[in-house]
N, C-alpha and C positions, 0 to 999 in steps of 0.2 A: 406757744412761741410768739406770739401778741403778748402777754403775759408777763413773760420770763425780761421781754425787751422790753416794756414798759416799768418792771424792776427795777431796771439799773440806764434807767433814762434821768438826763437834767437838767433841770428847764431856768432860764431865766428870765423871770418876768419885769418889765421895766414898765415905771407910769410911775407918774407924778402923784399921783392921788391913793394916799393911805389905805383907801377900805378897798382900789381893786387888787393893787399890790396881795392884801388881809386875806378877799377873799379866795382872791387863784393861788394861793401858798394852801390853803387851806382845802379847798377839791381838788388840789394837784395832788398833792401829800394825803389825803386820801384816798388813790388809786396804789399810792406805793410810787408816788414820783418822786427825785427828789427835786424842792423848789429851793429856786435862790431868787432875793428882793431885790430890785439900785430903785432908785428918786429918782438918780437925774443922767444923764446922759454920761456926764465925767464918772459918777461910777458905776454903769454900764459897760461903757466902753473899756474900765479896769476888769472888771470879770472878765472880761470876753479876751479880756489879754492872759490872763493867769489860769484862765479854764477851759477847761471844752467842755462843751454845750450842748446836746440833742434838739434844743428848741430853746428859742428866744421867743416871746409874746413882746414886745414895743409900741408903746403908745404909741403915736403920729406927732401928737402935741407931749414936748419935754423944755423945760425947762434951760431958753437958752438956744436950744436946738432941739430937732423933732427924730421919733422914730427913724425916719428913711434914712438923716446924717450917719445916726449910728448904723443903720444897716451898710449902705456905702463904704465907713468908714473900717467896718469892722469884716469888712467881704476877705480879705486875705486870707485871717487867723480864722475865719469860721468857714472855709469850702464845704464840711460836714454838717452844719446844723442849718434846722429849718429854718426862719424866720418867720411871723406874722405876725402884721397889720395890724393895731388896736387905733380906734377912732371911734370920738363921738360924733362931729359935723362930715360925714362920709359925702367924697365927690369922686366923681367919675375921673379925675385930674390924680385924686390923690390916691386911686385904687389902681391907672393906670403906673402910673409911675412908683409904686411901690410893684407891680407886679414887673417893670422891665428891669429895677433893681436887685429882680432874684426873688422879691417876698414869696410865698407859698398862698395863701391866703392874707386875705383882711373882711377884717369881722368891726360887728358895727357895737358898739354898747349900746342897753343895756346888755350882758351876756350870763344864760342860763349856766343852771351846773351842768347840764344834759348834752346845752348847744359846745360846752367848754372841750366837756371828756370826747365827744364826738369828733373835735375837730381835734385833738390831741394827739387822739389816735390815731387818725388819716395822717396827722402830719410826720408824727413816728416810723407810721408802716412808708409812709412817704420814703421818708429816711432809711431806712432798712431797705428796702427795694432798688434805691440809686446807689447806696454800698454794695449792695451786690449787686449790682452791676457795676459800680470801678472794681471791683475784685477781678470779677470774672474781664473784666477789660485790660486790666493790668497786668491778671496771666495770661493772656491773652499775647499780650502782648511779649510779654518775658521769653515764651514758647516763640513765637516769631523771631525774636532777639537769636534765640537760640538753636533756632535749625538752621546746618549746616548746607541745606538745599538755597535755592534764592525765592524766596516767595514774590509771584507782582500781583499785586490784584487793579483790575480797571472798570470801571462802569460802560454799558451800553455803547456809550460814546467812544472806549478807546482810551479814554485821558484814565492816569492815570489815580488811583485810591490810597493805596499803600503799596510802600517796598522796604523788606528789610536788609539791616545789616549785609546778611551773603547776595543777595542782587548787587551789593555792590563789590565785591572781589570778584563775583565768577563771571557779570556782565558789566561792571563799571559802573552802574547805576543805583546811585543814590538818592537819598529819599527827600531828603529837603533841592535835591535836581530834579526831582521825575514827576514828587508827588502835583495834583495838580495839572501839569501837560500833556498833551499826547502819548501816546509810548516810541509815537514813530520819533518822534523833535527829539529822544535824548536817547535813543537806541544806536548812538553814533556807528558803535562798531558791531553791529549785528549781522549775521548773516540774511536774516529777513525770516527763515523758518519757525522761530521764537512766535512772529510778528502774526504772522502768516496761521500761525497751530488755534494762538487766542482767538485772532479776528475769526477764524473760522467756526473754532468752539463756544465763543459767543452771538454768532449766527447760527452753528447748525443745532445748536444747544444739546452738544454731545461729548461726552468725554474723548481725548482725541491724546495720545501717544506713538508719544516718536522717540526709538532709539539708539545712542551715539550716533552723533552730528557730527562733522565737524565745529565749532565755531569763534570765531575770530573773535578772542579775548584783547583786550587794551592791553595786557600785561603778556599774555601768552596766545600767540597766532597757534599754538599746534594744539589748544584745548578742543577735549570732546565729553559733549553731556548729553543728558536726554533728559526731552520735555515732559512731563503730562500737563494737559490742559483741562480746567474742569469750570463747565458753566453758575454762576451765579445763580440761582430762579426764583422768582416770587409765590407766593401760594398763588396765581393764578397761572401761570407755567408761563411767563415771559423772561425773560434774558434782561434780571439785571444790569448784568458783568459777564466779569468771567475772573479765575484765581488760575496762575501759571503759577509751575513746580520746577525751574531747570538744577539736577544736581550737575554735577562736573566728574564724568566718569572718567576722565585722564588718567587718576591712580591705577584705575580698574584695569581699563586696559594696556593701562603699562603693564599690571601685572600680570593679567593675561597672556600680551606680551612675552615677557619675562619667562614666563612658563611655558609656551612654548619654546624659546630661545633653551630653555632647561633642557627640553626633546634632543637638541642640536645644537653641535658646536662645530661649528666650521661644514663638513662632509661627514661630521661622522654623529650619527641618529642613535640613538636609548635612551631610558628611562629605568632600566635594570640597576640592579645596585651594584651590580660591576662595570659597568664605564661610567656609569656615575662617579667611580673613582677614579676614572682615568678621566673625565672632565676635569673633575678638581685636583689632580696632580699636572695636568699642563695649564686652568687656571693661577694654580701657584708655580711654574714652570716658567712662564709666560718670561718675564721681565725678568731671569736668572741669565748671566754667561754659560753658565757651566754645562758641562755635556751632557746628551741622557741616551741611550738606549733604549730599542726599541722596539723587543721581544713579539713573538706570539706565532702563529700555525699560516700557513700562507693562507693567503685571502682574507684575513680578517682585518686589516685599513692600518697597517701601519706607515703605509706613506701619506695616510692622511692624518693622521698623527701629528706625522714631519709638518703637513700644510699646516694645520692649527694651533702648531706649537708658533709658527712663527706668526701668519697671521696673528697670532694675539698678544706678542711682545711691542716689543719697541722698535725692535730691527723691520717689522713689515712692510716701510715703506725701502728698504734694501731687497736684493735679490736673493729671493728661495732658489740655490742650485741643486741640480738633481744627478747622480753619478749609479749607478747603478753595480758593482767590482764586479760582480758573477758575469757580467756582460761582458769583458774583457782579457785582454792577454795582459801579462804580466808590465809584458815593454809600453803596450798601451793606454794599459791603466795609470799610468806612471806621467806617461806624458798627458792624458787627460789631467788627472789631477794638479800636478807642477805646470806641464806648460814644457813645451821645446824652444829653442833657439835655431834659427838658419842653419841647415845641415848635421845638427845634431845625431843623426842616422842618416840612413835612405828613404828618402822622402819626401824628408823635411825643409822641403823646396822654402817654410818663410819663417818667421818668430809665428809661438801661438801660444796664447792666453791661456794657462791652465783652470780650471773650477774652484778652487785655491782663492786664487786673485779676482776672478772674478766677483764670487764671493763675498768680499773685505767688505767689512763692517754689516753683511749681511750675516745667510745661515745658507751650510751645506748638508745636505743630506745624503747618505756613505746607506746607499742599499743590499745586500746583502753582504753586510762586512766577516760575517765569518766566512767567506770565500776567497779571504783576498792571504796571496803569498805568505811565506817568513817572511821574503825579504823588504814587499809593500807592509807587510806590516812595523817595522822597525825602522822607515825611512816615517809613514804615517805616527806612528809614538813618537817622535822627535817634531815632528811640525806642532806637533800636537802640546808638547812641554811646552817650544816655544814660540808659536807663529808666525816662523818663519823658517823658510825651504829657498833650492836651489827649483830655477828652472832646468830640465836637461839639458847638457850642452854646455851648460852655465854656471858658474861660482859664483850671481851675485848675488848677497840675499834679498828676499825681499823679505817686507813685515806685514804682514797684516790682521786682521781682527775679526775672527770669524764665528759662529755658533758653529756647533758641529754636533748632531743629532747621528747616530750612529739604527742600522735595523737592520733584525736577523730573527730568519724562525728556525734555527738549532744552537740546538744548547752545548751553550758557550762554555762554557764552564767543565762540562762535560771534554769537549775539544782542548780546553786548555789543561786537561788529568793529565789527556794523550802526548800531548804535546803538540798536537797542531796546532793552535793560538797562542801568545805570546800569552801570557798574565802578568805583564804591566801596560800592555795595550786593553785586558780586558780591564781592568779598575781606573783603566783614564776613561775611558770609554763610560763604562756602567760608575759615573757619578750620583747617578738618579735613574732607575730603571722603569719605565712603562712596561708592563704584561697589556697584552691584549687579551681577554676572552674568549676561548672560540665561539662557534656562532648556536653549538648544541650546549653551551653554561651557557646564552641567554636568550635561551630559548623565551623569553616572555619581549623582549624585542621582535621580534617575529612581522605579529603585524606590522609593528609603526613602520621599520624596514621596507613594507612589500608598500606602506602605503606611500615611502619617501620613493622607493622605483616606480611605482604609475604613475607618479605625479611629474618626476624626470621622463618616462618612454613617453606620456602621453604629448607632452610638447618637445620631445622629440621626432615622435611618429607621426605627428600631426592629431591623433585620436581623441578621441573620449572616453577609455576602458574607467569603470567608476570603481572597478578593485578585482582580489579574487572572489571566487566559489569558497562557501561554506566547505565546501569539500576539499577544497584545493589545500585551504588555510591545514585545516586538520592535516594532510601528506607532509605540509611543512613543518607544522608543529614536533610531528613524531620521525619524521627523518633525519638522519646523521652529522650532514653538513659535512662532510669532511673537506670540499673546497672552502667555505664558511661562508665569507657576505656576498664574499667574488664568483662564486656556486650559483648563489641565489640573486644575483644579477642579470649571471645573465639564462639563465633558466628563464624569468620574466622577459628578457630583452626576447629570448626566442618564443614566449608563449604572444607578442606584444606585435609579430609578424605573423604570427597564425591564423591571431585572435582575429573571428568576422562579429565577434558580435560586444556588448558593453559591459560584458563584464567574462572573467576569465575562467575556464573549466578546466576540468584534466586535460580533455581532448585537446591542450594548447600547450600541454605541458611535453618537452622531449622524452620520446619514448623509452629511454632509458633512465630517465629520471622516478617512471613508474612500477611499481615494486610488480614483476612479474613480467614483464612487457619482453618484447622483441630486443633483441643488442640494433637493432638497428630503428631512429625514429623517427621515420618520413614511410619505410614500410609498410605496406596493406594500409592506406587513409582506403584506397579504392582497388575497385579490381581491376582496375587502365588505367590505373598508372598517376589519370590524371589529379587527382586530390596534389601527389606527392610534386609534379610542377609548375602545382599553380603554387604550393609554398614554395619552393625554390626561385622560382618567378618572385615574389614576395619579396625575398630575401636577397637576392642579387640588386632590387630597386634601392631597398634601403640601403643595402652596403655600395650604391652604385657600382655595384656586381663587380664587387672585389672578394671572388671566390673564395678566396681562403678565408674570411671574414663569413660569407653566408654560409659558409657549411660549420664552421665554429656556433653562429644565429643556428643552424637545424640542429645542431648535437651529433653530425656524420662529420667521416672525414671528406677531404678533399678529393682521396678516390671513390668514393661511393656516390659524393655531386657528378665528378665529368660522369662514372659510368650512367647513374640520373638521364643527364644528358646526353649523354650517346646513345641512350634507350630511344629516349624520343626524336632522337631528331630520326633514329631508324623504322618509327612510328610511324613519321609524317612520310 
């Protein structure tokens, strides 16, 4: 490598003695160096400004000026050039000045061939080493600048040694303001975790990792970062400082949150292909005023879709009014939907605002729309067409702006063909249809739904149940779920009431759910009936002694519940 370096070397010899120039040139060119000579300061400085040299030999005494002047005046253009000063009258002061100005060496005439070659090789090797170090430094600086993580290095006194540009973006710490200062002086926006980590890594000489902590940056108070602090050690093992890398995890955390949210929209939970189609339709329809018809079997979550559509749209700050069309007679349904005035019918002792009027500029959810009578269907159709109606007993029209969401578990097309449902109303309602899949058609979502209900019931019942056993999950995955998600929810709520450990097992499930089990869910738990009455007591406590609700939780009829209570009284 040295031979290759020498063959490429260009050397300038500046001396007012022709014999010195001649001798140096012959000696150096014999070794393969390209050598140029100059007899004066002016000639030498001209060469240095026009060409690049690897090495310069300059006599201390030149006409009008000195070799030291040449060294000093050419410093800006010869940063990568080694200088050696030649003198015939050596002195300590001259040597000191030469070294202070940047000369590599200081040699005394006369100079022998061997000495000249040794000094030349030393100078060129020193230059090659210095260039390699400079290249390495520049590469490190380029890497330092290109890394998107903040990098801050300090010495053992926590004085900032170096800072990369990313530290300014993430931490508000810029190189020009930070270098040479104590880290505590310039970290005004820091929560303190990074300072503590860097201090500890220097003191303990150990790597320290801190994941996903809040860091109130100067322009992002909700920034999340991860910190890695590493000690910088000397050969003897003592710490010379530390380096801290700060990664902005905000986007990753936000992405993880978005992924989690993609599993749930409102209270609708799932990741399967079918439910993701529902999510997409809800998002697409959120801000659209058009009517939506939600279809699906009982228990699939049609009301939750209405909630999600309302919450995701620009009407979310207005009322979402719900009514079950199957729960009321025709007369009562008309009064509930459109309101009435005092005296409109027997019992109408005062004016009443209807659901449509309450839902003005908001949303109305018409559940079980397929159960509506023909007369009510006609009146509803007119309201949908004009968004105008009259209260019962009044002829004054009332104008509203209402987004209509209807739901049914019936096949409305079949009802239209049979003449039970108006075709024009059907098409008015079904501008867009969202069909909810049955739970048996989205089994991949069952584990996620179980996890969702476990979290909800832990909060409701103040328990700490971790989940369901593998055998319970296997039963859930095989079951045909005629009651869909509502049935799954009720079964898990029942299990929470009975579960005594931190995991739900098959014995906590309603026995009418278990394959081949007896029809009575709590019969046969213990020969003396103690388990039965204990389960009943727990169910009553959880439902605040609502016997109908307790019976539902236990999976038994109210008659069976009363019989069990009577048997217990008789035994007492």
